VOPAGU-2260 file (C-alpha; in pm, 1 decimal, decimal comma):
REM VOPAGU-2260
SITE   aa  ch    i         X         Y         Z
SITE  MET   A    0    3819,2   -2421,0    1248,2
SITE  LYS   A    1    3710,7   -2108,0    1438,3
SITE  ALA   A    2    3340,5   -2028,7    1475,5
SITE  ALA   A    3    3114,2   -1788,8    1666,3
SITE  ILE   A    4    2923,8   -2006,6    1913,0
SITE  ARG   A    5    2629,3   -1944,3    2143,6
SITE  ARG   A    6    2462,6   -2226,5    2332,0
SITE  SER   A    7    2179,5   -2023,4    2483,2
SITE  TYR   A    8    1975,6   -1717,4    2393,4
SITE  GLY   A    9    2105,6   -1396,3    2539,8
SITE  SER   A   10    2315,5   -1084,1    2496,1
SITE  PRO   A   11    2643,3   -1065,6    2298,5
SITE  HIS   A   12    2822,0   -1180,5    2614,8
SITE  VAL   A   13    2707,5   -1539,5    2548,9
SITE  ILE   A   14    2904,9   -1548,2    2220,8
SITE  LYS   A   15    3239,1   -1727,7    2222,1
SITE  VAL   A   16    3478,8   -1779,1    1931,8
SITE  GLU   A   17    3582,2   -2142,0    1964,1
SITE  GLU   A   18    3770,8   -2410,8    1774,1
SITE  ILE   A   19    3527,1   -2671,6    1644,4
SITE  GLN   A   20    3545,6   -2950,9    1390,3
SITE  LYS   A   21    3542,6   -2853,6    1024,8
SITE  PRO   A   22    3217,0   -2964,3     854,7
SITE  THR   A   23    3211,3   -3306,0     689,5
SITE  LEU   A   24    3099,1   -3273,4     329,1
SITE  LYS   A   25    2795,1   -3471,6     214,7
SITE  ASP   A   26    2735,5   -3581,5    -144,4
SITE  ASN   A   27    2476,0   -3307,8    -202,1
SITE  GLU   A   28    2670,6   -3023,9     -38,7
SITE  VAL   A   29    2942,2   -2772,2    -119,1
SITE  LEU   A   30    3215,4   -2675,5     127,3
SITE  ILE   A   31    3271,3   -2301,0     139,7
SITE  ARG   A   32    3557,2   -2107,4     291,3
SITE  ILE   A   33    3395,8   -1799,7     444,9
SITE  PHE   A   34    3567,1   -1469,0     377,1
SITE  ALA   A   35    3300,1   -1232,5     508,0
SITE  THR   A   36    2968,8   -1233,6     689,9
SITE  THR   A   37    2756,9    -962,5     852,9
SITE  VAL   A   38    2592,1    -901,3    1185,5
SITE  ASN   A   39    2239,5    -792,9    1098,8
SITE  ARG   A   40    1896,2    -755,7    1257,2
SITE  THR   A   41    1809,9   -1115,8    1179,4
SITE  ASP   A   42    2129,9   -1235,9    1348,0
SITE  CYS   A   43    2045,2   -1029,2    1655,8
SITE  ALA   A   44    1698,1   -1183,9    1676,1
SITE  ASN   A   45    1856,2   -1528,7    1642,2
SITE  LEU   A   46    2101,2   -1445,4    1921,3
SITE  THR   A   47    1857,5   -1295,8    2169,6
SITE  GLY   A   48    1552,2   -1506,1    2086,8
SITE  LYS   A   49    1346,0   -1186,2    2066,6
SITE  PRO   A   50    1067,1   -1159,1    1972,7
SITE  PHE   A   51     968,2   -1484,1    2143,5
SITE  ILE   A   52     841,8   -1630,3    1816,0
SITE  MET   A   53    1210,4   -1690,1    1736,3
SITE  HIS   A   54    1211,2   -1963,5    2003,5
SITE  LEU   A   55     940,0   -2146,9    1811,7
SITE  MET   A   56    1150,3   -2143,2    1496,1
SITE  LEU   A   57    1502,0   -2191,2    1634,8
SITE  GLY   A   58    1447,3   -2402,0    1948,7
SITE  LEU   A   59    1207,0   -2356,1    2237,8
SITE  THR   A   60    1446,4   -2355,0    2534,1
SITE  LYS   A   61    1780,0   -2323,4    2354,3
SITE  PRO   A   62    1892,6   -2284,5    1991,8
SITE  ARG   A   63    1926,1   -2604,4    1791,0
SITE  LYS   A   64    2212,6   -2456,3    1587,5
SITE  ILE   A   65    2494,3   -2330,2    1807,3
SITE  VAL   A   66    2697,3   -2157,7    1531,7
SITE  LEU   A   67    2565,3   -1811,5    1449,0
SITE  GLY   A   68    2527,1   -1650,2    1107,8
SITE  THR   A   69    2266,1   -1600,8     837,2
SITE  ASP   A   70    2472,3   -1477,5     541,6
SITE  PHE   A   71    2817,1   -1517,3     388,0
SITE  ALA   A   72    3050,6   -1448,7      98,6
SITE  GLY   A   73    3328,3   -1694,0      24,0
SITE  VAL   A   74    3488,5   -1946,5    -207,4
SITE  VAL   A   75    3386,1   -2303,5    -289,6
SITE  VAL   A   76    3671,8   -2530,0    -179,9
SITE  ALA   A   77    3509,9   -2871,2    -235,6
SITE  THR   A   78    3193,7   -3020,6    -384,0
SITE  GLY   A   79    3003,4   -3341,5    -313,8
SITE  LYS   A   80    2974,9   -3599,3    -590,9
SITE  ASP   A   81    2611,8   -3504,5    -660,3
SITE  ILE   A   82    2691,7   -3136,3    -717,6
SITE  ASP   A   83    2720,0   -3012,7   -1075,8
SITE  SER   A   84    2592,0   -2653,9   -1044,4
SITE  PHE   A   85    2895,1   -2513,9    -859,1
SITE  GLN   A   86    3269,9   -2563,7    -900,6
SITE  VAL   A   87    3577,7   -2536,3    -681,0
SITE  ASN   A   88    3724,0   -2181,6    -666,2
SITE  GLN   A   89    3392,6   -2012,9    -751,6
SITE  ARG   A   90    3318,8   -1704,0    -544,7
SITE  VAL   A   91    2970,3   -1736,9    -397,0
SITE  PHE   A   92    2738,1   -1563,7    -154,1
SITE  GLY   A   93    2410,8   -1652,3      14,1
SITE  PHE   A   94    2156,1   -1596,5     288,7
SITE  THR   A   95    1891,9   -1782,3     489,7
SITE  ASP   A   96    1709,2   -1602,0     768,9
SITE  MET   A   97    1670,3   -1913,2     984,6
SITE  GLY   A   98    2048,4   -1947,1     999,6
SITE  LEU   A   99    2332,0   -2094,8     795,2
SITE  GLU   A  100    2593,7   -2128,9    1070,7
SITE  SER   A  101    2804,6   -1901,2     855,3
SITE  GLN   A  102    2995,1   -1703,5    1118,6
SITE  ALA   A  103    3275,7   -1956,0    1093,5
SITE  GLU   A  104    3580,8   -2023,4     879,1
SITE  PHE   A  105    3409,1   -2299,9     680,1
SITE  MET   A  106    3049,9   -2397,2     607,5
SITE  ALA   A  107    2891,0   -2696,9     436,8
SITE  LEU   A  108    2575,7   -2607,1     245,9
SITE  LYS   A  109    2319,8   -2789,1      35,2
SITE  PRO   A  110    2284,1   -2544,6    -254,7
SITE  LYS   A  111    1936,7   -2437,3    -356,6
SITE  ASP   A  112    1789,6   -2088,7    -379,7
SITE  ASN   A  113    2019,3   -1968,3     -97,2
SITE  LEU   A  114    2345,1   -1971,9    -297,3
SITE  ILE   A  115    2449,2   -1760,7    -595,5
SITE  VAL   A  116    2772,4   -1667,4    -778,1
SITE  ILE   A  117    2926,7   -1327,7    -691,3
SITE  PRO   A  118    2951,9   -1085,2    -987,1
SITE  GLU   A  119    3310,9   -1040,8   -1106,1
SITE  GLN   A  120    3346,3    -673,6   -1010,5
SITE  ILE   A  121    3210,8    -716,9    -657,2
SITE  ASP   A  122    3435,6    -793,6    -358,1
SITE  PHE   A  123    3341,9   -1012,9     -62,5
SITE  ALA   A  124    3243,1    -724,8     168,7
SITE  GLN   A  125    3013,3    -568,7     -91,7
SITE  ALA   A  126    2863,4    -906,3    -176,1
SITE  VAL   A  127    2773,6   -1003,4     179,4
SITE  ALA   A  128    2646,3    -652,9     256,7
SITE  SER   A  129    2399,2    -684,8     -30,9
SITE  LEU   A  130    2202,8    -974,7     115,6
SITE  GLU   A  131    1989,5    -953,5     431,7
SITE  GLY   A  132    1873,7    -591,5     415,9
SITE  ALA   A  133    1830,7    -596,1      39,4
SITE  HIS   A  134    1633,9    -923,0      58,0
SITE  TYR   A  135    1376,8    -760,3     283,9
SITE  ALA   A  136    1387,5    -434,8      86,1
SITE  HIS   A  137    1297,3    -615,7    -234,7
SITE  SER   A  138    1009,2    -785,2     -52,0
SITE  PHE   A  139     888,5    -434,6      46,3
SITE  ILE   A  140     903,5    -330,8    -318,9
SITE  LEU   A  141     713,2    -635,6    -441,2
SITE  LYS   A  142     446,5    -606,2    -171,6
SITE  SER   A  143     389,6    -232,4    -208,9
SITE  GLY   A  144     286,1    -220,2    -574,2
SITE  ILE   A  145     507,9      86,2    -618,6
SITE  HIS   A  146     489,8     250,0    -961,4
SITE  SER   A  147     608,4     555,0   -1150,4
SITE  GLY   A  148     478,4     893,7   -1043,0
SITE  GLN   A  149     411,1     808,2    -679,1
SITE  LYS   A  150     538,7     986,4    -370,8
SITE  VAL   A  151     694,9     760,2    -107,9
SITE  LEU   A  152     852,5     809,1     232,8
SITE  ILE   A  153    1119,5     580,9     376,7
SITE  ASN   A  154    1156,6     596,5     753,4
SITE  GLY   A  155    1495,6     466,8     863,8
SITE  ALA   A  156    1660,3     511,7     525,3
SITE  THR   A  157    2015,5     473,6     657,5
SITE  GLY   A  158    1969,2     113,8     773,4
SITE  ALA   A  159    2049,1    -197,0     572,0
SITE  ILE   A  160    1685,6    -234,3     461,9
SITE  GLY   A  161    1620,0     136,9     420,6
SITE  SER   A  162    1930,8     220,4     218,6
SITE  ALA   A  163    1869,1     -72,7     -16,7
SITE  LEU   A  164    1501,1      19,5     -46,7
SITE  LEU   A  165    1589,4     377,5    -133,7
SITE  GLN   A  166    1811,1     261,6    -420,7
SITE  PHE   A  167    1554,4       8,5    -545,2
SITE  ALA   A  168    1270,3     263,6    -527,4
SITE  ARG   A  169    1482,2     510,7    -724,4
SITE  THR   A  170    1450,6     284,8   -1032,3
SITE  PHE   A  171    1070,6     340,4   -1039,2
SITE  ASP   A  172    1084,5     715,2   -1110,1
SITE  VAL   A  173     909,9     810,8    -787,3
SITE  LYS   A  174     955,0    1108,8    -556,3
SITE  ILE   A  175    1134,2     985,9    -243,1
SITE  THR   A  176    1144,1    1142,9     101,8
SITE  ALA   A  177    1390,3     982,1     342,2
SITE  THR   A  178    1428,8    1025,0     717,2
SITE  CYS   A  179    1770,0    1028,1     885,4
SITE  SER   A  180    1978,9    1212,0    1142,7
SITE  THR   A  181    2157,4    1538,8    1065,3
SITE  GLU   A  182    2495,7    1385,6     981,4
SITE  ASN   A  183    2349,0    1158,0     713,3
SITE  ILE   A  184    2148,7    1408,8     510,1
SITE  GLU   A  185    2402,0    1434,0     228,4
SITE  LEU   A  186    2440,0    1055,4     221,7
SITE  MET   A  187    2065,0    1017,7     165,2
SITE  ARG   A  188    2073,2    1272,4    -115,0
SITE  SER   A  189    2365,1    1090,1    -277,3
SITE  LEU   A  190    2157,5     770,0    -279,8
SITE  GLY   A  191    1871,5     943,5    -457,8
SITE  ALA   A  192    1640,2    1097,2    -197,8
SITE  ASP   A  193    1451,1    1400,6    -333,6
SITE  GLN   A  194    1360,3    1527,5      13,7
SITE  VAL   A  195    1522,4    1453,0     349,8
SITE  VAL   A  196    1358,5    1487,3     692,2
SITE  ASP   A  197    1598,2    1522,7     985,0
SITE  TYR   A  198    1421,0    1320,8    1254,8
SITE  THR   A  199    1625,0    1490,9    1527,8
SITE  LYS   A  200    1453,2    1819,5    1438,6
SITE  GLU   A  201    1121,1    1723,0    1280,3
SITE  ASP   A  202     850,1    1458,8    1324,3
SITE  PHE   A  203     777,8    1331,5     973,3
SITE  THR   A  204     426,0    1224,1    1075,5
SITE  ARG   A  205     334,7    1588,1    1142,8
SITE  GLY   A  206     446,6    1720,0     805,6
SITE  SER   A  207     218,7    1862,6     535,9
SITE  ARG   A  208     332,1    1631,9     254,1
SITE  LYS   A  209     108,4    1340,1     154,3
SITE  TYR   A  210     244,7    1004,9      35,9
SITE  ASP   A  211     119,4     710,5    -164,7
SITE  ILE   A  212     339,5     475,2      40,2
SITE  VAL   A  213     509,4     503,3     378,3
SITE  PHE   A  214     782,8     244,1     426,6
SITE  ASP   A  215     876,6     211,2     793,8
SITE  THR   A  216    1194,2       4,6     764,4
SITE  VAL   A  217    1280,3      32,3    1134,4
SITE  GLY   A  218     932,9     -22,8    1279,8
SITE  LYS   A  219     951,0     289,5    1497,1
SITE  SER   A  220     623,6     441,2    1385,9
SITE  THR   A  221     269,5     305,7    1352,5
SITE  PHE   A  222     -14,8     303,8    1102,1
SITE  GLY   A  223    -212,7     531,4    1333,7
SITE  LYS   A  224      62,6     794,3    1344,2
SITE  CYS   A  225     119,1     775,1     967,7
SITE  LYS   A  226    -246,5     786,8     855,9
SITE  PRO   A  227    -251,7    1170,5     841,8
SITE  ILE   A  228      32,7    1178,4     587,5
SITE  LEU   A  229    -106,5     900,4     366,4
SITE  LYS   A  230    -308,5     984,0      58,8
SITE  LYS   A  231    -669,5     863,8      33,0
SITE  ASN   A  232    -573,3     513,9     -82,1
SITE  GLY   A  233    -220,7     519,8      58,6
SITE  THR   A  234     -27,3     221,3     194,5
SITE  TYR   A  235     169,9     178,2     516,5
SITE  ILE   A  236     430,2     -99,9     533,2
SITE  SER   A  237     644,1    -175,2     839,2
SITE  SER   A  238     932,2    -413,4     901,6
SITE  GLU   A  239     788,9    -488,5    1247,4
SITE  LEU   A  240     467,8    -635,6    1384,1
SITE  GLY   A  241     382,0    -315,6    1569,3
SITE  PRO   A  242     356,1    -251,1    1948,1
SITE  TYR   A  243      65,6    -495,2    1986,1
SITE  SER   A  244     131,9    -707,9    1675,2
SITE  GLN   A  245    -145,0    -507,7    1513,8
SITE  ASN   A  246      13,1    -484,9    1168,4
SITE  ILE   A  247     -77,2    -844,6    1090,7
SITE  PHE   A  248    -445,3    -778,1    1168,9
SITE  TYR   A  249    -445,8    -442,6     992,9
SITE  SER   A  250    -302,2    -606,4     680,9
SITE  ILE   A  251    -598,1    -847,0     678,5
SITE  PHE   A  252    -881,2    -604,1     749,4
SITE  THR   A  253    -782,2    -260,3     612,9
SITE  PRO   A  254    -780,1    -374,0     245,5
SITE  LEU   A  255   -1136,1    -503,9     294,6
SITE  ILE   A  256   -1255,3    -170,8     432,8
SITE  GLY   A  257   -1096,5      37,3     157,6
SITE  GLY   A  258    -903,0     361,6     174,0
SITE  LYS   A  259    -576,4     381,3     365,2
SITE  LYS   A  260    -434,0      37,2     431,5
SITE  VAL   A  261    -156,4    -169,2     582,9
SITE  LYS   A  262      41,0    -430,7     392,6
SITE  PHE   A  263     264,1    -671,0     581,6
SITE  PRO   A  264     585,3    -753,9     390,5
SITE  ILE   A  265     613,5   -1128,7     442,7
SITE  PRO   A  266     951,1   -1200,7     279,7
SITE  TYR   A  267     940,3   -1331,9     -73,3
SITE  PRO   A  268    1133,7   -1649,9    -159,6
SITE  LEU   A  269    1505,0   -1613,4    -226,4
SITE  THR   A  270    1438,9   -1729,3    -583,3
SITE  PHE   A  271    1285,7   -1381,7    -634,5
SITE  THR   A  272    1517,3   -1168,0    -427,2
SITE  LEU   A  273    1874,8   -1293,2    -477,7
SITE  PRO   A  274    1872,2   -1279,7    -862,1
SITE  TYR   A  275    1714,6    -930,8    -840,3
SITE  ILE   A  276    1986,2    -811,0    -600,9
SITE  LYS   A  277    2262,2    -956,6    -817,5
SITE  SER   A  278    2116,7    -790,4   -1127,6
SITE  LYS   A  279    2101,0    -448,4    -959,3
SITE  MET   A  280    2461,6    -481,3    -843,3
SITE  GLU   A  281    2579,7    -582,2   -1189,8
SITE  LYS   A  282    2402,2    -280,8   -1341,4
SITE  GLY   A  283    2556,7     -48,0   -1084,0
SITE  VAL   A  284    2222,4      78,2    -952,1
SITE  PHE   A  285    2265,5     -77,9    -607,5
SITE  LYS   A  286    2568,0     -39,3    -383,5
SITE  PRO   A  287    2517,5    -153,7     -24,0
SITE  LEU   A  288    2622,1      75,2     258,1
SITE  ILE   A  289    2899,7     -50,0     486,0
SITE  ASP   A  290    2935,4     109,7     827,9
SITE  ARG   A  291    3233,6     -70,1     981,2
SITE  GLU   A  292    3421,8    -400,2     984,9
SITE  TYR   A  293    3537,5    -632,1    1264,1
SITE  PRO   A  294    3758,8    -941,0    1272,6
SITE  LEU   A  295    3591,1   -1265,8    1376,0
SITE  LYS   A  296    3756,3   -1254,6    1718,7
SITE  GLU   A  297    3568,6    -929,7    1794,4
SITE  ILE   A  298    3227,9   -1048,6    1675,7
SITE  ALA   A  299    3066,3    -994,8    2017,6
SITE  LYS   A  300    3157,9    -624,9    1989,2
SITE  ALA   A  301    2995,0    -619,0    1646,3
SITE  TYR   A  302    2671,4    -758,2    1792,4
SITE  GLU   A  303    2683,1    -497,6    2069,7
SITE  TYR   A  304    2716,9    -221,3    1812,5
SITE  VAL   A  305    2432,5    -348,0    1594,5
SITE  LEU   A  306    2205,7    -391,4    1897,4
SITE  SER   A  307    2279,6     -30,0    1995,8
SITE  GLY   A  308    2073,6      81,9    1695,7
SITE  LYS   A  309    2347,8     315,9    1574,4
SITE  LYS   A  310    2468,6     133,0    1264,1
SITE  ILE   A  311    2446,7     277,5     915,0
SITE  GLY   A  312    2388,2      14,2     649,9
SITE  ASN   A  313    2583,9    -303,2     723,6
SITE  VAL   A  314    2842,3    -428,7     972,8
SITE  ILE   A  315    3094,9    -670,6     822,1
SITE  ILE   A  316    3280,6    -954,6     991,5
SITE  ASN   A  317    3606,2   -1040,5     813,8
SITE  VAL   A  318    3651,7   -1411,6     873,8
SITE  ALA   A  319    3952,6   -1483,1     654,6
SITE  ASN   A  320    4286,8   -1318,8     723,3
SITE  GLU   A  321    4298,6   -1164,3     378,0
SITE  ARG   A  322    4069,9    -947,9     164,0
SITE  VAL   A  323    4077,0   -1055,0    -201,3
SITE  LEU   A  324    3843,3   -1021,6    -497,3
């Protein structure tokens, strides 16, 4: 089978699409034919080994898993004798941030909280685009304590996390301000933003509006810069550690002091997030954004594009030669 391989940390140039042996199925595993996967922020961290903490989790000097990929949508083609929760021909999707080796034509997986059945009306591209960013977005929601009547700002609302967060926040009857570039203003309004700040023309941290919550889904601001626009007991949440990893310390000490505070969105277990995402898709209140699609053979180009910071929503890798429901 074909798979996206990297044997060392580095830039997209270290990725090669190679022929490797198809996985051997164990009794407690399912064999999945992969139809689609994404290249996301987590994949890029797994590729580059940055921040350095990734080395501690994936392999100190080189990655233990050489096949890339953290998410997938596909079809079960075989099951081990101990499997009774999934059947052959079921359409499934899943995600694990430490890596599933899913950027390949086939994948063997021990099913647990990382595997779920795709809703009937959802195709493979939509299914896989609903995973990584939405998983972190739901963790933001759970951590924030968001509730009806609040005013929230989402910085980086066009990304995979931000666009999912915007749609999830919309269900809480809150007033949402989203930041984006000029060409995406109407897109943000179509997803439910009440106000849009064009970051190419205006610094949202210098505005006069006050917010109960500032969600920084791209980690390009700081608590210090956002304090002036937070209400008295407002909350700042970022997807990143901060320039000096200060968000971890702020999240410990600012709640003790009182007033404006930082919360750090440690991801919730997939048992919380995947059923939530599936439910929102089934109800039609969440539709993931898809920027562009690449074939597996051009996956290095996909990584280059994602690392450029220009993507909107999700970048899809079509692994199978056909697109079917």
